[in-house]
N, C-alpha and C positions, 0 to 999 in steps of 0.2 A: 503496501497499500505506501506508493510516493503521494508526500503531502502530506499524509495523516496524522489530525493532533493525537496528544497522548491522552489517555483517561483523566487523568488527574491534573489536567493545564488547574491548577484555582484561580489562573487567571478571568477565565470566562464561566468561572461554577454554578450560575444560576440564568447568567443573561443568553448564556449561548454565542455571541459574541468574542473576538479573539483578540485582548489586549484591552479592554474596557471592565471597570469596575463592577462588581456583582450588583449593584444596584441601581444600575439602568435602566432597568425596568420596572424598578418598584413604584411606589406608589409619590412618595416624593420625586423623584425623577418627571413623571406624571404631571406632578402637581409647579416642578419648577417649567415645562414646556409649557405649561397652559399662561405662566406669568408669563415666558417670555413671547409669547402669542399675543395675549393681551397687550404689552408694549408694543405689537405690529412687528413681530419678527415674526416671520415663515419660515419650519426648518429647513426648508434650503437656503436661508440669509445666515445661520450660524454652524459651526463643526459641533458634529455630535460630541464631544470632547467638551464643549461650554456646559452644557449639564452635568456630568460625569465632575466636573472641576466646581459646578456651584451648588453637587448637592454635597460633595465633600467638605467645600465651607462649611454651608449649614449645618453640617455633623459634627465638625471642629468646634465651630461658634459654640453651640450646645453645651458641650462636653464641655468646653473653657468656660461657661457662666453658668451650668448645672455644678461644677464642682468649685468655682469660688461660690455660687449659695451654699453648697454645703460648710464649705469653712466661714462663711460670717452668722449661718445656724451655730456652729460648734461651738463661734463667740457670743454669741446670743445670747442663748438657753442656757439652762442650768445643766450640769452633768445628766448625760443618759444621753439616749439617741431620740429625738426629736423629727418632725417631719421637717422635710424644706418647704416653709414655704410663700404664699405668694410675694409676700415683702423683703425677704432671701431674694429673690430670684430678683426682682424688681432693682436692688439696690447693688446686684451682683452689676446687672445690664448696665447699670447709671457709673459704676467705678469702672467700669472697662470702659465706657464713652469717655470718661474722662482721664484715663489712663493715656488714652491716643490722642485727646486733645493737648493734655501739657509735653508729651512727645512731640507732637507737631512744633507746638510753642516754644520749646526749647531748642529742636534744629532751625527753626526762624530768629531765636536771637544768637545762636552759636555763626551763622549767616551774618547776622548785622556786626556783632561783634567783631566775628574774624577782616569784613570789610573796613571798619572803623580804625579795626589796630595795624591793618597793614599800612598805617600813614602814619612814620615815626613821627614823633616831637620833635619840635625846633629845641636846640639846647640856649639854657640860658644864659642872658647875654653878659653878666657877671662873670658868669665860668669862660665863654669866649676871650675877653678883654682880661682878665686876672690868673686862670687856670684855676680858682677855688671855689667852693662853693661858700658864700655869704650867709651867716643863720640874721632872722631876724632880732631885732632889740629883746631882751632883757624879759621882758614883760611878756611879751608874744612868744617867748623862745620856750616856753614851757620844760624850762631848766629850774625854775625856781621851786623849795621848797613846798607842796601844796598839802602841809597841816601846821597847825598849831600845838605849841608846849602847853599843858595847865599842872598847873601847880598840884601835883601830885597827893598833899593833904586832904584835896577839894575834891571830891567824887562825885559828883551827882548819880543817881539811881533812878 
């Protein structure tokens, strides 16, 4: 049998298609196809692997949210097993979206800082002329004592 597939090929266990995930013919995949169809995309306008990728993303996102909700549940309730509540899931979703926003803001601030720091600061004029860095006057220099001595016999409680 030339070109015959092995019987125990795990990549096409339930779908019957080679190289595609087993959930491609699942209810979730049909739901993704319906979402794409409602967005105006017909099946010939996108690759079949798009459905596979979207279902995989949905599974991974759901897993992440539920694991976070379980951690939140274990921290918010008394010791012992309690079922995950809707509030736990809502909080996990909110935290997940906040993390992504913060990461985006951090990247944006790093880009702005890199742009700003790429311009070197000008050398002070006094250093250029004398070669020394002059200090400000003593009252502005923060070199004076910043405490007052008290008479050891006068303790105030």
